[in-house]
N, C-alpha and C positions, 0 to 999 in steps of 0.2 A: 444397463445398470448404472452407467456413469452419471446419468442425470439424477438418479436416486441418491447416489453417494454425494454428489455435489449439493443437491437440495438439503441433504442431511447436514453437510458441513456448514452451510449457511445458517440453518436453524439452530445447530449446536452452538455456534459462536454467538448468536443472538441471546443465548441463555447465560453468557458470561456475566459476572457482576457488573461489568461495564462493556457496552457494545455501541459501535457507531457505524453508520452506513455512509460511505464516502465514494462518490463517483463510480458506482457499480461494484464496489467492494464492501464487505462487512469485516470490520476489525473487532475482535473479541479480546478483552483484557481482564485478567485477574489481578487486582492491585496488590495481592499478597505475595507476588513473585515477579521477577523480571525475566524469567525463563522464556526464551524465544519459542520453546516447544509448547508453551501454554498460551502465550500472548502472540497471536499471529492473525493474518487476514486471509480471506478467500473471496473469489469473485462470485457474483450472481451468475447463474446459468445463462449462457449466451452473451455475457458481457463483452462489449467492444470498447475498452477504455482508450482514451486519448492521452497524450502527454500530460495535459493538465490534471486529468484524473489520477494518474500515477503519481505526479508530483504532490497532489493533495494528500494522497495516502501516505507517502513518505513523510510529509510534514506531520501527519497525525501520529505516526510512530515516534518521530523525533521529539514532538511536544511531550510525549510520555516517557522519554529517555529509554526507548525500546528499540531493538534491532528490527528493521523492516524485514518481514518474512511472511511468505504465503505458502499455503498447502491447498491443492485443488486437483480435481480430475480434469485433465486437459481436454478430453474429448467432449466435455460438457461446456467448455468455454475456450474454443480453439484460437481465438484472437488474443488471448491474454499473455501467453508466453512471449510473443514477439514484442508486445508493448512493454513488458517488464524488462526484457533484455535491452531494449533501446534506452531504458533509464538506468542501466548499469547492473541490474539484477543478474545473478548467475544461478545455475542449477546446482543445488546441493545433492539431490538424489531423485531417482524415479523408482517407485516401489509398485510391484504388482499387488493387487488386493484380491482376497478370496471371499466368497459369499456362501453362507449356509441358509437353506430354507427348510421348512418342516419335512419335505419329502427326502432330503439328503441327510438330515441329522442322524448320526449313529452314536448311541451312548456306549462307552466302553464298559467292560466289566467293573463292578464296584470293588475296588481294592482297598479303599479307605474312605471315610466320610469327608464330603466337601461341605464346609460350613459357611454360614452367613455371620459376619462380625456383629457383635452386639455391645461391646464395651470399648472404652477409650484404649484399654490395653490391647485389644484385638486390632484396632486400627493402627496403633503405633507399631505393633509387631509386623503387620502387613507392609506398612511403609518402609520399615527397616529391612524386611526380607526382599522387597523389590529393589531397594537401593543396592543391596548386596548382589542380587541376581543380575543387575545391569552393570556390575563392575564399578559402582560408585559414580556412575554418570550423573546422578543427582544425589544429594545428601538427604538422609532421612531427617524429618523435621516435624514439629507440631503442625505447621501449615500443610505439609503433605498428608499427614493423618487426617486433618480436618477436611481436605479436599476429597479424600476417600469417603469419609462419612457423608459429606454433602452429596456425593454420587449416589450412595445407597438411599439416602433420605429424600432425594428429589426425583425418584422414579427410575433410577438406574439400578445396577446390581454390582455388589462386590462379593466375591467368593474366595475361600482359601482352604488350604489343608493345614491342619494344625500339626506342628512337629511333636514327635514323641516326648521330647523333654520340655515342651512348652514353646510358645512363640509360633511362628509361621514358617512352614516349609516351602510354600509356593502359593501364588494368588494371581488374580486378574480381575478386571472390571468391565462392565458394559455401561455405556452412557444410556440415559433415558431415551427411549425411541422418539424419533421425529420423522415425519413423512413415511411412516411405516417401516423404517429400518433403524438399526442401531449399530454403533461401532464397539467392537470388543477390543480392548487394548491392555497394555501393561502386563502381558502374560510373562511371569517370571518365576523361576524355581531357584532356590539357594543352591550353590554348587554341591554341597554335601548330600543333597536329596535328589539330584538329577538321575534320569534313567529309570524312574520308578512309575512313570505314567501320571505324574501329578499334573503336568501341563495339559494333557489330554482330558483328564477328569475335570479340571477346573473350567477349561474351555467348553467342553460339552455341556456341563451343568449350567454355565452362564447362557449359552445359546438356547438350551431347553427352557430356562426360566424366562428369557426375553421373548422367545417365540410364543410361549404360553400366555404372556401378557398382551398378545395381539400384534406384535411386530410381524411383518411379512417376511423379513430377512434380517440376518446379522452379518456384518462384514468385518474383516480385519486385514492388517498388513503383516507380513512375516519377514523375519530377519535372516533367513538362510534356508538351504534345502532341508536341513534337519527339522527345523520348526515347521516348514511347509508340509512335510510328510506327517507330522503330528496332527496338524489341522485337517489335512485331507482325510486322515483316518476317521475323524469324527464328523465328516460331512461338508467341509468347506471346499469350494470349487473356484478356479480362476475366473475373474469377471472383468478386469480392467486394470488401469494404472492410476497412480496418484503422483503428482509432481511437487517437489519442494524447491522453492527459490528464495534467495535472500540477497540483501544489499549490504555489503561491508561498509563500515564507517569510513 
């Protein structure tokens, strides 16, 4: 599965508003933000970069005033980690990823409707709810709401559960499929609404939607044992790891 996930990473970065291929790497940039979690690079599968390739990649980040950062499946490009470490990159994290296929997808009982956003107010509410869900790790903004709308309108999917008093209780998104797979990300529930099955409902609905559109699989990363159990209940299974590396200024 690692090669599928890495091929997806390459294809997904090439869809960024600005993308560049540099010495066996693809750098994807959204000029609307300087976030290193949106602007990063990934190697081509089986890439074997040399010191000049890595230096050129660092230069491309520096020219754009961005932090050099990469995300990739190490088993699909095993020579890359050492090349990056020799240039001073360090490991931020290594995360296991889970994969769901049609045969494993399990829809939970319908406790509440999962909706598709349709208005600017919906997208703004989702962006605000995810900001709160992730402890303010990123600030809600018009640009964030616009990125969510672009995801939905460009072949991906955004789904949410509406709060009883209005706004959004929890949400997540799936990128548009590439190489027959899609990444499900940003699963978040506001603290006051946790423990009600919202994350499971949104995750399962997104997987069902994406698989019905022709994807062969959907994959995601999880942030702890609690969230892993949620994802496993709706049909996600362990399949590999992803490595995050960056270079400090």
